[in-house]
C-alpha positions as a printed Julia matrix, in Angstrom:
332×3 Matrix{Float64}:
   0.3   -0.18   -0.18
   1.37   3.78   -0.57
   3.43   5.65    2.39
   2.54   9.42    0.62
  -0.72  10.79    0.4
  -1.95  10.36   -3.02
  -2.8   13.67   -4.73
  -4.87  12.85   -8.75
  -6.31  10.57  -10.08
  -3.31   8.96  -12.0
  -2.03   7.83   -8.28
  -5.55   6.61   -7.72
  -5.29   4.36  -10.44
  -1.25   3.02   -9.87
  -2.54   2.71   -5.99
  -5.09   0.06   -7.33
  -8.15   2.59   -5.86
  -9.34   2.95   -9.36
  -9.41   1.73  -12.74
  -7.36   3.11  -15.21
  -9.79   4.06  -17.33
 -11.09   6.07  -15.8
  -8.27   8.2   -15.01
  -9.98  10.51  -18.26
 -12.83  11.35  -16.46
 -11.76  12.1   -12.82
  -8.84  14.13  -13.66
 -11.59  16.39  -14.74
 -13.27  16.28  -11.35
  -9.4   17.0   -10.12
  -9.34  19.99  -11.83
 -12.54  21.49   -9.45
 -12.11  19.55   -6.57
  -8.29  18.72   -4.85
  -7.45  14.74   -4.05
  -6.11  13.62   -1.21
  -5.73   9.99    0.32
  -3.39   9.67    2.78
  -2.42   5.9     3.73
  -4.25   5.7     6.45
  -7.11   6.19    4.09
  -5.99   4.21    1.59
  -5.33   1.1     4.04
  -8.89   1.36    4.98
 -10.31   1.6     1.69
  -8.28  -1.49    0.92
  -9.44  -3.25    3.74
 -13.19  -1.99    4.55
 -14.53  -1.09    0.18
 -17.22   1.42    0.14
 -18.02   2.73    2.81
 -14.19   4.45    2.7
 -13.55   4.91   -0.82
 -17.04   6.29   -1.38
 -16.06   9.19    1.15
 -12.63  10.24   -0.29
 -12.68   8.44   -3.93
 -13.86  11.19   -6.94
 -16.38  10.36   -9.53
 -17.77  12.5   -12.22
 -21.26  12.43  -10.81
 -19.02  15.46   -8.95
 -19.4   17.75  -12.02
 -23.19  17.31  -12.05
 -24.43  20.36  -10.05
 -28.56  19.98   -8.96
 -30.6   22.83   -8.72
 -31.48  22.98   -5.45
 -27.03  22.79   -4.92
 -25.49  26.2    -3.41
 -21.8   26.97   -3.76
 -21.56  28.56   -0.23
 -24.38  26.36    1.4
 -23.58  27.48    4.85
 -23.5   31.08    3.99
 -19.65  32.0     5.19
 -19.26  34.89    3.15
 -22.2   36.8     4.43
 -20.85  36.38    8.0
 -17.42  37.51    7.25
 -16.06  40.5     9.33
 -12.46  40.09    8.1
 -10.22  36.93    6.37
 -10.59  34.08    7.82
 -13.3   34.74   10.8
 -16.62  33.69   10.17
 -19.29  35.49   13.33
 -22.77  33.9    13.07
 -23.82  33.77   16.6
 -23.41  36.05   19.17
 -21.09  34.61   21.14
 -18.74  32.28   18.81
 -16.86  32.19   15.61
 -14.97  30.87   13.66
 -11.48  31.05   12.52
  -9.92  29.23    9.65
  -5.9   29.67    9.59
  -5.92  27.75    6.7
  -7.59  25.47    4.05
  -5.65  22.62    3.55
  -6.86  19.19    4.82
  -5.26  15.24    5.24
  -7.66  14.8     2.82
 -10.77  15.69    1.13
 -13.82  14.59    1.43
 -16.61  14.47   -1.55
 -19.11  15.82    0.41
 -16.85  18.82    2.02
 -19.23  21.76    2.28
 -16.13  23.88    1.53
 -15.07  21.78   -1.72
 -15.29  24.84   -3.22
 -12.58  26.68   -1.31
 -10.11  24.11   -0.04
  -7.42  22.5    -1.72
  -3.59  21.9    -1.33
  -2.6   25.71   -2.12
  -3.5   26.16    1.77
  -5.38  29.39    1.42
  -2.87  29.98    4.37
  -3.42  33.04    6.51
  -0.57  35.71    6.34
   1.37  36.93    9.69
  -0.42  40.31    8.8
  -3.96  38.44    8.22
  -3.7   36.08   10.81
  -2.98  39.22   13.28
  -6.03  41.12   11.58
  -8.18  38.42   12.57
  -6.77  37.34   16.37
  -6.84  41.25   16.76
 -10.16  41.3    15.52
 -11.06  38.64   18.6
  -9.08  40.38   20.88
 -11.7   43.52   20.67
 -15.02  41.38   20.31
 -15.81  40.86   23.88
 -18.76  39.28   22.86
 -17.33  36.01   21.42
 -16.34  33.87   24.15
 -15.37  30.6    22.05
 -13.48  30.75   18.84
 -13.58  27.54   16.88
 -11.19  26.73   14.15
 -11.69  24.95   11.41
 -10.42  25.2     7.84
  -9.42  23.22    6.87
  -7.84  21.15    8.99
  -5.58  23.07   11.75
  -4.18  19.98   12.19
  -2.51  20.33    9.1
  -0.55  23.76   10.89
   3.03  23.32   11.65
   2.78  22.44   15.7
   4.84  26.04   16.01
   2.49  28.0    14.49
  -0.97  26.28   15.9
   0.78  26.56   19.38
   1.16  30.35   18.91
  -2.63  30.66   17.82
  -3.9   28.8    20.88
  -1.81  30.98   22.97
  -2.63  34.0    21.57
  -6.2   33.55   21.81
  -6.14  31.87   25.67
  -4.21  35.23   26.48
  -7.6   37.28   25.5
  -9.71  37.3    28.61
 -12.8   36.92   27.06
 -12.4   33.82   25.07
 -13.85  31.46   28.04
 -13.77  27.69   25.57
 -11.59  26.38   22.35
 -12.07  24.73   20.04
 -10.71  22.57   17.56
 -12.52  20.74   14.35
 -10.16  18.38   12.6
  -9.91  14.83   10.21
  -5.95  13.93   11.11
  -6.68  12.31   14.64
  -8.48   9.86   12.55
  -6.9   10.07    8.51
  -2.83  10.82    9.57
  -3.12   9.89   13.24
   1.12  10.07   12.53
   0.53  14.11   13.18
   0.2   14.03   16.52
   3.26  13.5    17.45
   5.21  15.17   20.64
   5.65  18.68   19.24
   1.91  18.63   18.2
   0.47  17.36   21.31
   2.86  20.08   23.36
   0.92  22.68   21.42
  -2.27  21.77   22.5
  -2.09  21.5    25.81
  -3.42  24.71   27.61
  -4.5   26.1    30.8
  -7.92  27.13   29.36
 -10.49  24.02   28.57
  -9.43  23.39   24.8
 -11.8   21.08   22.72
 -11.28  18.97   19.83
 -13.99  18.02   17.63
 -13.06  14.26   15.93
 -15.0   14.08   12.68
 -15.49  10.54   11.78
 -18.44   9.01    9.51
 -17.39   4.91   10.06
 -16.6    2.84   13.23
 -13.82   1.47   10.36
 -12.46   4.91   10.89
 -10.61   4.54   14.36
  -8.09   2.56   13.69
  -5.17   1.58   16.09
  -3.49   4.07   14.96
  -6.21   6.87   15.56
  -6.74   4.96   18.91
  -3.15   5.44   20.25
  -3.38   9.64   18.95
  -7.01  10.34   20.52
  -5.42   7.82   24.14
  -2.53  11.17   23.38
  -4.96  13.89   22.86
  -7.26  12.94   25.81
  -3.83  12.11   27.99
  -2.89  16.56   27.21
  -6.45  17.69   28.44
  -8.35  18.03   25.9
 -12.03  17.22   25.79
 -12.92  14.91   22.86
 -16.26  15.43   20.63
 -17.59  13.27   17.4
 -19.37  15.07   14.57
 -20.78  13.12   11.91
 -22.63  13.31    8.25
 -24.94  11.48    8.15
 -24.29   9.58    4.31
 -25.7    7.45    1.4
 -24.14   4.47    1.08
 -21.07   4.91    4.51
 -23.55   5.27    7.24
 -26.95   5.38    6.64
 -28.35   2.48    8.48
 -28.52   1.44   12.13
 -26.19  -1.11   12.54
 -23.17   1.56   10.95
 -24.44   4.22   13.54
 -24.48   2.39   15.82
 -21.0    1.05   15.45
 -19.78   4.5    14.31
 -20.68   5.76   18.2
 -20.02   3.09   20.19
 -16.35   3.13   18.12
 -16.35   7.25   19.29
 -17.01   6.41   22.83
 -14.45   3.2    23.38
 -11.5    5.63   22.06
 -12.91   8.62   24.29
 -15.25  10.86   21.77
 -18.83  11.78   23.14
 -20.42  11.89   19.85
 -21.59  15.91   19.54
 -23.52  16.07   16.25
 -24.64  13.97   13.25
 -25.34  16.46   10.45
 -27.97  16.27    8.05
 -25.89  16.44    4.66
 -25.44  20.37    3.22
 -25.87  21.31    0.07
 -22.34  21.52   -2.04
 -22.16  21.55   -5.32
 -22.01  17.73   -6.83
 -23.12  16.06   -3.41
 -26.29  14.56   -4.45
 -25.74  11.14   -3.8
 -24.99  11.47   -0.09
 -28.63  12.97    0.41
 -30.17  10.51    3.16
 -33.31  12.46    4.25
 -33.66  13.84    6.96
 -37.1   11.86    7.5
 -35.6    8.63    7.07
 -31.93   9.87    9.28
 -35.08  10.62   12.18
 -36.31   6.86   11.32
 -32.36   5.57   11.65
 -32.11   7.55   14.88
 -35.31   6.16   16.42
 -34.48   2.4    15.95
 -30.88   3.27   18.19
 -33.46   4.57   21.17
 -33.12   2.54   23.83
 -30.34   0.11   22.5
 -27.21   2.63   22.99
 -26.33   4.41   26.25
 -27.25   8.44   26.09
 -23.69   8.78   26.28
 -23.6    7.88   22.99
 -26.83   9.61   21.34
 -25.8   13.37   19.22
 -27.82  15.88   18.25
 -29.1   15.35   14.58
 -28.55  19.31   13.23
 -29.31  20.54    9.79
 -27.9   24.09    8.56
 -30.84  26.9     8.25
 -31.47  28.23    4.92
 -28.95  32.11    4.21
 -26.36  31.37    7.08
 -29.19  30.71    9.84
 -27.11  28.02   12.12
 -27.46  25.11   12.6
 -30.65  24.02   14.35
 -31.61  20.64   16.2
 -33.89  17.46   13.91
 -36.06  18.41   16.8
 -36.5   15.1    19.91
 -40.09  14.93   19.26
 -39.02  13.26   15.92
 -37.25  10.85   18.0
 -40.42   9.91   19.67
 -42.14   6.44   18.55
 -45.52   7.26   17.07
 -44.63  11.59   17.09
 -44.63  13.4    14.24
 -42.7   14.15   11.82
 -40.4   17.09   12.92
 -40.11  19.77   11.16
 -37.63  20.4     8.26
 -37.1   24.08    8.32
 -38.04  27.32    9.61
């Protein structure tokens, strides 16, 4: 199996992950949407097939944009007061220090923006963003996202975290990342040192299938827990990946075994070319109804959907999870 990250259709074919005759069509996809498959993920695809491949391997269907799909489905742009910052909720804001990821998910809601070029904030842009947080006292929580913040060097990430932790009105820090399951070798001693803070630091691990919790991922998560981070799990409900009661139960149980509290189960955001992943809300609610009482409350995430036009997330209500209850609303 490969010992380096695969970044083109040709490399995927040479590694045996796609057929060589599909390369021309997928090269066209790669010109629009980035490809990256780490050695860890390539091994998962080889071992587990469709649930892994579907998340990371491009297909020609990605060039078909359905009428309801949007370039910016979460409407980040209207809520960007300064480059790298998204301020949608009164008490918290996103900081996007870069737009590179260890892998590029085929369903990503920022797929038009992320890529290997990185979108790394310059020194001046980063300082301006940090200054914005310092002079915005309503913001009590900073969520580092992107891209994947754990793709930064330990030095740069540590600097950002220390600067934010020194702002008196910032009470909690949060990082959203695929690294612990997609490229766990990045979580070495230097990175753990950068993540060790006095201020509360939460790490939200994005994983969609139980198989992603490999022994290597387990060791990385154990190290993060030992460094004092609170570990949360977020997943997207995806057709062909986790759209069954058994797959969701296995995923949530795998999270708990690895000290990760299931936090959010996301309804798919309508990014361009992602329709093949869509699971209707009613079906998602039915799946969760089937798990009610089968899994501990510790394993129970909040099922959420984005409001249109940047209204933020809202929970698909608990009334929709009670046996015999009516349909929950899909939008407000």
